[in-house]
N, C-alpha and C positions, 0 to 999 in steps of 0.2 A: 551608332550613326543615325542621324535623322532619316537618311535615305533608306536605310534598312527598315526603320519603323514605318515609313510611308509604303515601302514595298509590301511589308506584312499586312498593313491595313488594306492595301489594294487587293492583295490575295484574299483576305478575309471577305471583303465586299464581293469579290468575284465569286467566291464559294457560296455566299448568301444568294447572289443573283442566280447562280446555277440551281440552287436548291428551290428557289421560287419558280424558276422555269420548269423544273421537274414536277412541282406540285400543280402548276397550271396545266401541264401536259396530262397529268393524272386526272385532273378534273375534266378536261376535254374528253378524255377517253370514257369516263363515267357518263358524261352527258350524251356522248354518241351511243353508248350502250342503252341508256334510258330511252333515247329517241328510237332505237331499233325495237325495243320492247313495246313502246307506244304504237309504232307502226304495225307490229305483230298483233297487238290487241285490236287496233282499228280493222285490220284484215279479218280477224275472227268475228268482230261485231258485224262487219259487212256480210260475212257468210251467214251468220245467224239471222240477220235482217232478211236476206234473200230467202232463207228457208221459211221464215215466218210469213213472208209474202206469198210463197207457194201454198202454205197451209191455209192461209186466209182465202186465197183464190179457190182452193178445193172446198172449203167450208161454204163459201158463197155459192159455188156451183151446186153443192148438195142442198143448200137451203132453197135455192130457186127451183131445183128439181122437185123437192118435197112440196113446195108451194104449188107448182104446176100439177103435180099428181094429186094433190089434195083438192084442187079446184076442179079437176076432171071427174072426181067421184061424186 
């Protein structure tokens, strides 16, 4: 029957659409995972930047202390 053929094609198309939806969902999950990793790296970089700023401040303080003690002598 032509009706059966049409039903089979409709089922086939439906299966393909479902497959594409699954692939899209999979890609979305991977993108979300990458976003989470990027956020984690950004947090780590912020932490490192904070530490570097602290070290720089300490070095600046030491440098100015050395300059003032050198000018006193």
